[in-house]
C-alpha positions in Angstrom: 141.0 -1.6 94.5 142.5 -3.9 97.1 145.1 -5.6 94.9 148.9 -5.2 95.5 151.3 -4.0 92.8 152.7 -7.5 92.7 149.3 -9.0 91.7 149.3 -8.0 88.1 147.6 -11.1 86.8 144.8 -10.6 89.3 144.4 -6.9 88.2 144.2 -8.0 84.5 141.6 -10.5 85.3 139.5 -8.0 87.3 139.6 -5.5 84.4 138.4 -8.3 82.0 135.6 -9.1 84.5 134.5 -5.6 85.3 134.1 -4.1 81.8 131.7 -5.3 79.1 134.7 -5.6 76.9 138.4 -5.1 77.4 141.1 -5.3 74.8 144.6 -6.5 75.0 146.9 -4.7 77.5 144.0 -2.9 79.2 145.2 -1.6 82.6 143.5 0.3 85.4 145.5 1.7 88.3 143.6 1.4 91.6 141.7 2.9 93.1 139.1 3.1 90.4 135.4 3.8 90.6 132.5 3.3 88.3 128.7 3.0 88.4 128.4 -0.4 86.8 131.4 -1.3 84.6 129.2 -3.5 82.5 128.3 -0.5 80.4 131.9 0.3 79.5 134.1 -1.2 76.7 137.8 -0.3 76.5 140.1 -1.0 73.6 143.6 -2.3 73.2 146.5 -0.6 75.0 144.1 1.3 77.4 145.7 2.9 80.5 143.7 4.5 83.3 145.7 6.2 86.0 144.8 6.5 89.7 141.5 7.7 91.2 139.5 7.8 88.0 135.7 7.6 87.9 133.6 6.3 85.1 130.0 7.4 85.4 128.6 4.7 83.1 124.9 4.7 83.7 124.8 4.7 79.9 127.2 3.0 77.5 130.8 4.4 77.3 133.3 3.2 74.7 136.9 3.9 75.1 139.0 3.3 72.0 142.4 1.8 71.4 145.6 3.4 72.6 143.8 5.7 75.0 145.2 7.1 78.2 143.1 8.6 81.0 144.8 10.9 83.5 144.7 10.5 87.2 141.5 11.8 88.8 139.6 12.1 85.5 135.8 11.6 85.5 134.7 9.9 82.3 131.2 10.6 81.1 131.3 10.0 77.4 133.1 8.0 74.7 136.8 8.6 74.0 138.0 7.8 70.5 141.2 5.9 69.5 144.7 7.4 70.1 143.6 10.0 72.7 144.6 11.3 76.1 141.8 12.6 78.3 142.1 14.6 81.5 139.9 16.5 84.0 136.4 16.7 85.4 134.6 16.0 83.2 137.3 14.1 81.1 138.1 16.0 77.9 140.5 15.1 75.1 143.8 17.0 75.3 145.8 14.9 72.8 144.6 13.2 69.7 147.1 11.1 67.7 149.9 12.4 69.8 149.1 16.1 68.9 147.8 18.7 71.3 144.2 19.5 70.8 144.2 23.2 69.8 140.5 23.9 70.3 140.6 23.1 74.0 138.2 25.5 75.7 138.7 25.8 79.4 135.7 28.2 79.8 132.9 26.6 77.9 133.0 23.0 79.2 130.0 21.0 78.0 127.5 19.9 80.5 126.4 16.4 79.6 123.6 16.3 82.1 122.0 19.5 80.7 122.5 18.1 77.2 120.7 14.9 78.1 117.9 16.8 79.8 117.4 18.9 76.6 117.4 15.8 74.4 114.8 14.2 76.6 112.7 17.3 76.7 112.8 17.4 72.9 111.8 13.8 72.7 108.9 14.3 75.1 107.7 17.3 73.0 107.9 15.3 69.8 105.9 12.5 71.4 103.2 14.9 72.7 102.9 16.5 69.3 102.4 13.1 67.6 99.2 12.4 69.4 
């Protein structure tokens, strides 16, 4: 987050060091924030704009040719050839085409989804005794 625009080689090296895997031409505009970095893999031709946050307590995989908009908060995987925006980050373009099923009202709650999944797992374990 403290590099200058003229320090492109240093920025590229930091991206390679931060993430568990980073493809060719992976670039992150500072400032950038993440929980760990080591839980994230990014593909080739990845671009992350300013002020993004990756909450990578669990693994996150970002595909090839992916763009993340400024200020996005990434919680889950983003497949190849997509553009993601918002909080939480959601796909608005896939393969260069606008995503038609973008629902601005019913945004998924990944924390609630994970809690439900864990509750189901606990119930299954309790019933197996």
